[in-house]
C-alpha positions as CSV (number, residue, x, y, z in Angstrom):
1,M,0.0,0.0,0.0
2,K,1.2,3.7,-0.5
3,F,1.0,6.1,2.3
4,I,1.9,9.7,2.5
5,A,3.8,11.2,5.2
6,E,3.4,15.1,6.2
7,I,6.3,15.9,8.4
8,N,6.8,19.3,10.1
9,I,10.3,20.1,11.5
10,M,10.8,23.2,13.6
11,P,13.5,24.5,15.8
12,H,13.5,23.7,19.5
13,K,11.3,26.3,21.3
14,N,14.3,27.3,23.8
15,L,16.9,27.9,20.7
16,L,17.3,30.9,18.9
17,D,15.6,31.0,15.4
18,P,17.6,33.5,13.4
19,Q,15.6,33.2,10.3
20,G,12.2,33.7,12.3
21,K,13.9,36.6,13.9
22,A,14.6,38.2,10.6
23,V,11.0,37.4,9.2
24,T,9.6,38.9,12.5
25,G,11.8,42.0,12.0
26,S,10.5,42.4,8.5
27,M,6.9,42.3,9.4
28,A,6.9,45.9,10.5
29,A,8.5,47.0,7.4
30,I,5.7,45.6,5.3
31,G,2.9,47.0,7.5
32,L,2.3,44.1,9.7
33,P,3.6,45.1,13.1
34,Q,1.0,42.9,14.8
35,I,2.9,39.7,13.7
36,Q,5.3,38.8,16.3
37,N,7.6,35.6,17.3
38,V,7.7,33.9,13.9
39,R,9.5,30.6,13.9
40,V,10.8,29.1,10.6
41,G,10.8,25.2,9.8
42,K,10.5,22.9,7.0
43,H,7.5,20.8,5.8
44,I,8.4,17.6,3.9
45,T,6.0,15.3,2.2
46,L,7.1,11.5,1.5
47,E,5.3,8.8,-0.3
48,I,6.1,5.4,1.5
49,E,5.3,1.8,0.4
50,A,4.5,-0.2,3.4
51,Q,2.2,-3.2,4.4
52,N,0.2,-0.8,6.8
53,E,0.0,2.3,8.5
54,E,2.0,1.2,11.6
55,E,5.0,0.2,9.2
56,A,4.7,3.6,7.4
57,K,4.9,5.4,10.7
58,L,8.0,3.4,11.9
59,K,9.8,4.1,8.4
60,T,8.8,7.9,8.8
61,E,10.2,8.2,12.1
62,E,13.4,6.4,11.1
63,A,13.8,8.8,8.1
64,C,13.3,11.8,10.6
65,R,15.7,10.6,13.2
66,K,18.4,9.4,10.9
67,L,18.4,12.1,8.0
68,L,15.7,14.9,8.0
69,A,15.7,16.5,11.4
70,N,18.9,17.5,13.3
71,Q,17.5,16.4,16.9
72,V,20.1,18.5,18.6
73,M,18.5,21.6,17.5
74,E,14.9,20.6,15.9
75,F,11.9,18.6,16.8
76,F,9.6,16.7,14.4
77,E,6.0,15.7,14.0
78,F,4.1,13.9,11.3
79,T,0.9,12.5,10.0
80,I,0.2,9.4,7.9
81,H,-2.5,9.0,5.3
82,Q,-3.2,6.6,2.4
83,G,-2.0,7.9,-0.8
């Protein structure tokens, strides 16, 4: 079966996010000073061939831990659905 994983990777909340800081600073310049504390991360979509949803979840978690997320600086969360 084919599954789709939707993965969000974000910097840990206690770490500085220089990209988010820059975007936050630019909001006032474009007339949106009400927007504060922007955090910038990554969104990744994967297609996975697996026997069932549990196997797809395990493979997604493995990909995140081994390659997609730097766990020292980032955390990840994901959802799985049939593709």
